[in-house]
C-alpha positions in Angstrom: 262.1 15.1 179.7 261.8 11.3 179.4 258.2 11.5 180.7 257.4 14.1 178.1 258.9 11.9 175.4 256.9 8.9 176.5 253.7 11.0 176.6 254.3 12.3 173.1 255.1 8.8 171.8 251.8 7.4 173.1 251.1 3.7 173.3 252.7 1.4 170.7 250.1 -1.2 169.8 252.9 -3.7 169.1 254.6 -3.0 172.5 254.4 -4.9 175.8 252.4 -2.1 177.5 249.5 -2.3 175.0 249.6 -6.1 175.1 249.5 -6.1 178.9 246.6 -3.7 178.9 244.8 -5.8 176.3 245.3 -9.0 178.2 243.9 -7.3 181.4 240.9 -6.0 179.4 240.2 -9.5 178.0 240.6 -11.1 181.4 238.0 -8.6 182.8 235.8 -9.4 179.8 236.0 -13.2 180.4 235.4 -12.7 184.1 232.3 -10.6 183.3 231.1 -13.3 180.9 231.6 -15.9 183.6 229.6 -13.8 186.0 226.7 -13.3 183.6 226.7 -17.1 182.8 226.6 -17.9 186.5 223.6 -15.6 187.0 221.7 -17.1 184.1 222.6 -20.8 184.5 220.3 -21.7 187.5 217.4 -19.8 185.9 217.8 -21.7 182.6 218.2 -25.0 184.4 214.9 -24.3 186.2 213.1 -24.3 182.9 212.2 -20.6 183.2 211.5 -19.6 179.6 211.4 -15.9 180.4 215.1 -16.0 181.4 215.8 -12.9 179.5 214.3 -10.3 177.2 214.7 -12.8 174.4 211.4 -14.4 175.4 209.7 -11.2 174.2 211.3 -11.3 170.8 210.5 -15.0 170.4 206.9 -14.4 171.5 206.5 -11.6 168.9 207.4 -14.1 166.2 204.9 -16.7 167.6 202.2 -14.0 167.8 202.7 -12.8 164.3 202.0 -16.3 162.8 199.2 -17.3 165.1 197.4 -13.9 165.2 198.1 -12.1 161.9 196.8 -8.6 161.9 197.1 -5.4 164.0 196.3 -7.3 167.2 200.0 -7.6 167.8 199.8 -4.1 169.3 197.0 -5.2 171.6 198.9 -5.4 174.9 196.3 -7.7 176.6 196.3 -10.1 173.6 200.1 -10.2 173.6 200.3 -10.9 177.3 197.7 -13.6 177.0 199.8 -15.4 174.3 202.9 -15.0 176.4 201.2 -16.5 179.4 200.2 -19.4 177.1 203.8 -19.9 176.2 205.0 -19.8 179.8 202.8 -19.9 182.8 205.4 -19.0 185.4 206.2 -15.6 186.8 206.0 -13.2 183.9 205.6 -9.5 183.2 203.9 -8.0 180.2 206.3 -7.3 177.3 204.3 -5.5 174.7 205.4 -5.2 171.0 206.4 -1.6 170.4 208.6 -1.9 167.4 207.5 -0.7 163.9 205.7 -3.5 161.9 208.8 -4.3 159.7 210.7 -5.5 162.8 208.6 -8.7 162.5 210.7 -9.7 159.5 213.8 -9.7 161.6 212.3 -12.0 164.3 210.0 -14.1 162.2 212.4 -17.0 161.7 212.5 -17.5 165.5 208.9 -18.9 165.3 210.2 -22.1 163.7 212.1 -23.1 166.8 211.6 -23.8 170.5 212.9 -21.0 172.7 216.1 -22.7 173.7 217.2 -23.5 170.1 216.1 -20.0 169.0 218.1 -18.3 171.8 221.3 -20.2 170.8 220.8 -19.4 167.1 220.0 -15.8 167.9 223.1 -15.4 170.0 225.4 -17.1 167.4 224.0 -15.0 164.5 224.2 -11.8 166.5 227.9 -12.2 167.5 228.8 -13.4 164.0 227.1 -10.5 162.3 228.6 -8.0 164.6 232.1 -9.4 164.3 231.9 -9.6 160.5 230.6 -6.0 160.3 233.3 -4.5 162.5 236.2 -6.5 161.1 235.0 -6.4 157.5 237.2 -9.2 156.3 240.4 -7.7 157.8 240.9 -10.0 160.8 243.0 -8.5 163.5 243.1 -11.0 166.4 242.5 -8.6 169.2 239.7 -6.8 167.4 238.0 -10.1 166.8 238.5 -11.1 170.5 237.0 -7.8 171.7 234.0 -8.3 169.4 233.3 -11.7 170.7 234.3 -11.4 174.3 233.8 -7.7 175.0 231.5 -6.6 177.8 229.1 -5.0 175.4 228.7 -8.4 173.6 228.3 -10.3 176.9 225.7 -7.8 178.2 223.7 -7.9 175.0 223.6 -11.7 175.0 222.8 -11.8 178.7 219.8 -9.6 178.1 218.8 -11.5 175.0 218.5 -8.3 173.1 219.0 -7.0 169.6 221.8 -4.5 170.1 224.4 -6.6 168.3 222.2 -7.2 165.2 221.3 -3.5 165.0 224.9 -2.5 165.4 225.9 -5.0 162.7 223.3 -3.5 160.3 224.6 0.1 161.0 228.3 -0.8 160.8 227.8 -3.0 157.8 225.8 -0.4 155.9 228.3 2.3 156.6 231.2 0.1 155.5 229.5 -0.7 152.2 228.7 3.0 151.3 232.0 3.9 149.6 232.1 0.9 147.2 228.5 -0.4 147.1 226.2 2.5 148.2 223.1 0.6 147.0 223.7 -2.3 149.3 224.8 0.0 152.0 221.5 1.9 151.8 219.6 -1.5 152.0 221.4 -2.4 155.3 220.9 1.1 156.7 217.2 0.9 155.9 216.9 -2.4 157.8 218.6 -0.7 160.8 215.6 1.7 160.9 213.4 -1.1 162.4 214.8 0.4 165.7 214.3 4.1 164.9 216.2 5.5 167.8 219.3 3.8 166.6 219.0 5.4 163.1 218.3 9.0 164.0 221.6 10.3 162.6 221.4 8.4 159.3 219.4 11.1 157.4 221.8 13.8 158.5 224.9 11.8 157.5 223.6 10.6 154.1 222.3 14.1 153.1 225.5 15.8 154.3 227.6 13.2 152.4 225.4 13.5 149.3 224.9 9.8 149.2 222.1 9.9 146.7 222.3 6.3 145.6 222.3 5.0 149.1 219.4 7.3 150.0 217.5 6.0 146.9 218.2 2.4 147.9 217.2 3.0 151.5 213.9 4.6 150.4 213.1 1.7 148.1 213.9 -0.8 150.7 211.9 1.1 153.3 208.9 1.3 151.0 209.1 -2.4 150.3 209.2 -3.2 154.0 206.3 -0.9 154.7 204.2 -2.4 151.9 205.1 -6.0 152.9 204.4 -5.5 156.6 201.1 -3.6 155.8 199.9 -6.6 153.6 200.9 -8.9 156.5 199.3 -7.2 159.5 197.2 -4.4 158.0 197.4 -0.6 157.6 195.9 0.1 161.0 199.0 -1.5 162.6 200.9 1.7 161.8 198.5 3.8 163.8 198.6 1.4 166.7 202.4 1.4 166.5 202.5 5.2 166.8 200.2 5.1 169.9 202.2 2.3 171.5 205.4 4.2 170.8 204.2 7.3 172.7 203.0 5.1 175.6 206.4 3.2 175.7 208.2 6.5 176.0 206.2 7.4 179.1 206.7 3.8 180.4 210.4 3.9 179.9 210.7 7.2 181.7 208.5 6.1 184.6 209.0 2.4 185.2 212.2 1.2 183.5 215.2 1.8 185.8 217.2 4.8 184.6 220.3 2.9 185.7 219.9 0.9 182.6 219.8 3.9 180.3 223.2 5.4 179.5 221.6 8.4 177.9 221.6 12.1 178.8 218.0 12.0 179.9 218.5 8.8 181.9 221.5 10.3 183.9 219.8 13.6 184.4 216.7 11.9 185.9 219.0 10.1 188.4 220.3 13.5 189.4 216.7 14.5 190.1 216.2 16.7 187.0 212.6 17.0 185.9 211.8 15.1 182.7 210.9 18.2 180.7 214.1 19.9 181.7 216.0 16.7 180.8 214.4 16.6 177.4 215.5 20.2 176.7 219.1 19.5 177.7 218.9 16.3 175.5 217.7 18.4 172.6 220.7 20.7 173.0 223.1 17.8 173.1 221.4 16.3 170.0 221.8 19.5 168.1 225.6 19.4 168.8 225.8 15.8 167.8 223.9 16.5 164.5 226.3 19.4 163.7 229.3 17.3 164.3 228.0 14.5 162.1 227.0 16.9 159.4 230.5 18.5 159.4 232.4 15.3 159.2 230.1 13.7 156.5 230.6 16.6 154.1 233.7 14.8 152.8 231.6 11.7 152.2 231.4 8.3 153.9 235.0 8.2 155.2 236.0 5.8 157.9 236.4 8.7 160.4 232.9 10.0 159.6 231.5 6.5 160.2 233.1 6.5 163.6 231.7 9.9 164.4 228.2 8.7 163.6 228.4 5.5 165.6 229.8 7.3 168.6 227.0 9.8 168.6 224.0 7.4 168.3 223.2 7.1 172.0 224.1 10.7 172.8 221.5 11.9 170.2 218.6 9.9 171.5 216.7 10.1 174.8 215.7 6.4 174.5 218.6 3.9 174.7 219.7 1.1 177.0 222.9 -0.6 178.1 222.3 -3.4 175.7 222.5 -0.9 172.8 226.2 -0.1 173.7 227.6 -2.5 171.0 227.2 0.4 168.5 229.5 2.5 170.8 232.0 -0.3 171.1 232.0 -0.5 167.2 232.9 3.1 167.0 235.8 2.6 169.5 237.2 -0.4 167.7 236.9 1.6 164.4 239.0 4.3 166.0 241.6 1.8 167.1 241.8 -0.5 164.0 244.9 -0.3 161.9 246.7 2.1 164.2 250.3 1.7 165.1 250.3 4.0 168.1 247.7 5.6 170.3 248.0 8.9 172.1 247.5 8.4 175.8 244.2 10.2 175.9 242.8 8.0 173.1 244.1 4.9 174.9 242.4 5.9 178.2 239.1 6.8 176.5 239.1 3.5 174.5 239.6 1.5 177.7 236.8 3.4 179.4 234.4 2.8 176.4 235.2 -0.9 176.2 234.7 -1.5 180.0 231.7 0.8 180.3 229.0 -1.9 179.8 230.3 -4.0 182.6 230.8 -1.0 184.9 227.2 0.1 184.4 225.8 -3.4 185.0 227.9 -4.3 188.0 227.4 -1.2 190.1 225.1 1.8 190.2 227.8 4.0 191.8 229.1 5.2 188.4 225.7 5.6 186.8 226.8 9.0 185.5 229.7 7.8 183.4 227.7 6.8 180.3 227.3 10.1 178.5 230.7 11.6 179.5 232.5 8.5 178.2 230.5 8.5 175.0 231.1 12.3 174.6 234.8 11.8 175.0 234.8 9.1 172.3 232.7 11.3 170.0 235.2 14.2 170.5 238.1 12.0 169.8 236.4 10.8 166.6 235.8 14.4 165.6 239.5 15.2 166.2 240.6 12.2 164.2 238.3 13.2 161.3 239.7 16.7 161.4 243.3 15.5 161.4 242.7 13.5 158.3 240.5 16.1 156.5 243.3 17.2 154.3 244.2 13.7 153.0 242.8 12.6 149.6 239.8 10.4 150.1 239.9 7.2 148.1 236.6 5.3 148.5 237.9 2.1 146.8 240.7 1.8 149.4 238.4 1.7 152.4 238.9 -1.6 154.3 238.4 -0.6 157.9 236.2 1.9 159.7 239.2 3.9 160.7 
């Protein structure tokens, strides 16, 4: 009977058990951060400018200012510039983002790569933490934003996962009180299209007409500005590059770095065509779940559902995109006084997942199941609160 009572009571977030688990999680996070730093330190000390994927983003900014025009999608021209920036061992890193992405990385061209990398990292962590916390600073939430494995992994790769997650979370947070500005941020998140696939579903289901209008205006301005900068033909070249990148990712990029349905199925030996069919089925289920929860509007629970479903709904995602899943998990936990044991277990698995996938290939299959469990928990949470009166002005946290 006592065990049953403890099971029903769940985990008290103010109790010693939760604090002990949190301390262990933070210790693992710090250890993972130390491990990543130890791997990168000798490479950086050697002067290797291509120490991470950040070199590619920095080179895109340099190219945009030295070779204005659609040539940015010329893989040979890009590689020639990259070789001019660093003549050491280097692989081709073509530009495959839509033209407006250049506005995000353009400021990097003003700095050398070392200064730019530091500023990029600081800005990424600050933006992600601010978006997740939203001015309501819970110490352990801040600590997990800054020290969590997803943050460390993204910084280690020098990638944009934190910034894109910040735009998504920030836009969703602003929707209830400032839908116009929320739409602006969500439009900016579309510079990485696979991270924004669920936004049209959510905004339409939630009848967020002001946000949709603001997003459309912002998108149009970005399209016009980028077209004036690098020319209309760049959009055709981007589409061609995008198709080629999909084939490249499926063939040459390790599936162990892709915590997606298609990535895991490929490691089980499933043919790509079959994997895409299964992915389509999963994507339909995710879309239905998002549409159902967003019918009540941009509630905190609906935001968590959308964020948890992002990487489940796309066949093209990587381990450094996991900050968006971490944000969904922290949104599920924020402001709670007690957590049912299943929620606590899933939350722990979600938060430790980036380190697990990076450190060993033995558990390569865990990415989609863990994300699916989080998505299901967010759906349950949204259903539990569906009968409560929704007060947009009172929203201060994601969940």
